[in-house]
Structure formats: structure tokens, C-alpha cells
C-alpha positions in Angstrom: -13.7 5.6 -0.1 -15.2 6.9 3.1 -16.5 3.4 3.9 -12.9 2.2 4.3 -12.0 4.7 7.1 -10.5 2.8 10.0 -10.6 4.2 13.5 -9.6 0.9 15.2 -5.8 1.2 15.7 -5.5 -1.4 18.5 -4.6 -4.3 16.3 -2.1 -2.4 14.1 1.4 -3.8 14.1 4.5 -2.2 12.7 5.5 -5.6 11.4 2.5 -6.0 9.1 2.6 -4.8 5.5 0.0 -5.0 2.7 0.7 -5.3 -1.0 -2.5 -4.4 -2.9 -2.6 -4.6 -6.6 -4.4 -6.0 -9.7 -2.1 -7.5 -12.3 1.6 -7.0 -13.2 3.2 -8.5 -10.1 6.8 -7.9 -11.3 6.0 -4.4 -12.6 4.6 -3.5 -9.1 7.6 -5.1 -7.3 5.9 -8.1 -5.6 8.9 -10.3 -6.7 11.2 -8.0 -4.7 8.9 -8.0 -1.6 8.6 -11.8 -1.6 12.4 -12.2 -1.7 12.7 -9.7 1.2 10.0 -11.1 3.4 11.3 -14.7 3.0 14.5 -13.5 4.7 12.7 -11.6 7.5 10.3 -14.1 9.2 9.4 -11.7 11.9 7.7 -9.4 9.4 4.4 -10.2 7.7 3.3 -9.5 4.1 -0.3 -9.7 3.1 -0.6 -10.2 -0.7 -3.9 -9.0 -2.0 -3.4 -9.1 -5.8 -4.3 -11.0 -8.9 -1.1 -13.1 -8.8 -3.1 -16.4 -9.3 -3.8 -15.3 -12.9 -0.1 -14.9 -13.6 0.8 -18.6 -13.9 4.5 -18.1 -14.7 4.9 -15.7 -11.7 3.0 -18.1 -9.4 5.1 -21.0 -10.5 8.3 -19.2 -10.0 7.4 -17.8 -6.6 5.3 -20.8 -5.4 7.5 -21.5 -2.4 7.5 -17.9 -1.2 3.8 -17.4 -1.8 2.4 -20.7 -0.5 5.1 -22.2 1.8 6.3 -19.2 3.8 4.5 -18.6 7.2 4.9 -14.9 7.2 3.6 -14.3 3.7 -0.2 -14.5 3.4 -1.3 -15.1 -0.2 -4.9 -13.7 -0.1 -5.3 -13.2 -3.8 -7.7 -10.7 -5.5 -10.0 -9.2 -2.8 -13.1 -7.2 -2.8 -12.3 -4.0 -0.8 -15.9 -3.9 0.4 -15.7 -7.2 2.3 -15.0 -8.1 5.9 -11.8 -9.9 5.1 -10.2 -6.8 3.6 -11.4 -4.7 6.6 -9.7 -7.2 9.0 -6.4 -7.1 7.0 -6.3 -3.3 7.1 -6.9 -3.3 10.9 -3.8 -5.3 11.5 -1.5 -3.9 8.8 0.2 -0.5 9.3 1.6 -0.1 5.9 0.7 -0.3 2.2 3.8 -1.1 0.3 4.5 -0.8 -3.4 8.0 -0.6 -5.0 6.5 -0.2 -8.5 8.6 0.8 -11.4 5.8 2.3 -13.4 2.5 3.9 -12.4 0.3 6.8 -13.4 -1.4 7.1 -10.0 -1.5 3.9 -7.9 -5.2 3.6 -7.1 -4.5 0.7 -4.8 -2.2 2.9 -2.7 -5.0 5.5 -2.4 -7.4 2.7 -1.4 -5.0 1.5 1.3 -4.5 5.1 2.6 -8.3 5.5 2.8 -8.3 2.6 5.2 -5.5 4.2 7.3 -2.5 2.4 5.9 0.7 4.4 5.7 2.1 4.4 2.2 5.7 3.2 1.6 6.1 3.4 -2.1 8.3 4.2 -5.1 8.2 7.7 -6.6 6.5 6.2 -9.7 3.3 5.6 -7.7 2.2 9.2 -8.4 1.9 10.8 -4.9 3.4 14.0 -3.7 6.4 14.2 -1.3 4.2 15.1 1.7 1.7 12.4 1.0 3.8 9.2 1.4 7.1 7.8 2.4 9.3 6.9 -0.6 12.0 4.4 -1.3 15.1 6.3 -2.4 15.5 3.7 -5.2 14.1 0.3 -6.2 17.1 -1.7 -5.3 16.3 -4.7 -3.1 18.8 -3.6 -0.4 17.2 -0.2 -0.2 13.6 -1.6 0.0 14.7 -4.1 2.7 16.4 -1.4 4.7 13.3 0.8 4.5 11.0 -2.0 5.5 13.1 -2.9 8.5 13.2 0.8 9.6 9.4 1.1 9.4 8.9 -2.2 11.2 10.5 -0.6 14.3 8.1 2.4 14.5 6.3 2.8 17.8 2.5 2.5 18.1 2.0 6.3 18.7 3.8 7.0 15.4 1.7 4.4 13.6 -1.6 5.9 14.8 -0.5 9.5 14.0 0.6 8.6 10.5 -2.4 6.4 9.9 -4.7 9.3 10.6 -2.5 11.5 8.4 -2.9 9.1 5.5 -6.7 9.1 5.9 -6.7 13.0 6.0 -4.6 13.1 2.9 -7.2 11.2 1.0 -10.0 13.4 2.3 -8.1 16.6 1.5 -6.5 15.8 -1.8 -7.9 12.6 -3.3 -11.6 12.5 -2.4 -14.5 13.0 -4.8 -15.1 16.4 -3.2 -11.4 17.5 -3.6 -11.5 16.4 -7.2 -14.7 18.4 -7.8 -13.1 21.5 -6.2 -10.0 21.0 -8.3 -11.9 20.8 -11.6 -14.2 23.7 -10.6 -11.1 25.8 -9.8 -9.5 24.9 -13.1 -12.6 25.7 -15.1 -13.1 29.0 -13.3 -9.6 30.0 -14.0 -10.0 29.2 -17.7 -13.3 31.0 -18.0 -11.9 34.1 -16.3 -8.9 34.3 -18.6 
């Protein structure tokens, strides 16, 4: 994901959050985020997911998705395109209060682009790699979002760089190769 690396921090705002996912909007917590952002019009949520293919979800959250000024329903997006790059330049955070994941690839993608992860423990990252909701209650998620929306620009830049470094050090193709090589070497030497 080296092509996603973002070095332009000027547009980043602590009030801009990205939800990036494929399918399973409720499983990933988009329903909770929509309810929170509707109540907090000074905060912006960019929704890049396949929600349009989930007709029941879209029907139930039509007002929140399509009639709320601070919620931007982008839909499924190609991470290689200009629009995605522009969104990651203005967002500071990738947010996912998922209740079930193995490893959230979309969170890793966001981190590659310099987005600071605010996620549930179920997203599969280590303690030092992300900021975690203490639970998935709507009150907890809202409180956490509001706290992060007050972070100063210097903090955003520092933690954005940290997110990109985490990807390079622990989740890149090179780090995966080294991990497999180390594991195989250990097995062979036993």
C-alpha cells in the first residue's frame, strides 16, 4: 500500500472521520456511527462502503445517509483513485466499531494513507497500533469520537505518521515476508 502514503497534512481536520468497509454495515458498526454523527453536526463522517447493496440498511438509514449535511455517503470506492486520495487528505481518522473481524483490511488501508485508527478490539490490531473503544456501546463510541475531535494539529500529524510507520514495520509485504521467513527458520532449526 505504499501508493497510499500521504505526506500532505495541511488539510487534515480532527473533525473528519472515515468509515471504510465492504459489506456488513451493521456488523461493522455503521448504524451506530450514523446515529452519533446525526447528533453532532460539527463532525463529519465520510462513508466509503458498499451500503448501497444493502437495501434494508439503506432504507432504514436513508435520512442519515442522504439528508444529513455532515454525513457524506460516498459508497464503494476504488482506493487507487483521486477521490479516495482527497478524502484521506482531509480525514484524520479511520473509525470502525466492528463487533466481529479477523483483521480489518480496510483499517490497514486507511492507516497506509495516514489515517489514525479508532477501532474496536475485534478489528485485529495490537494495543500499540491503534486507539480502541473500551466497549461498543453508543455512549462510549460517541464520547471517544468527541475526545478525538478535539486533538490539536500537531498531535494529528504525529499520530498520522505513526500509523503509516506501523504499516511499514508490521503490516507490509516486506514485514510479512520476514515474519514467514523467521517462522520457517525456527521450524527448520528445531
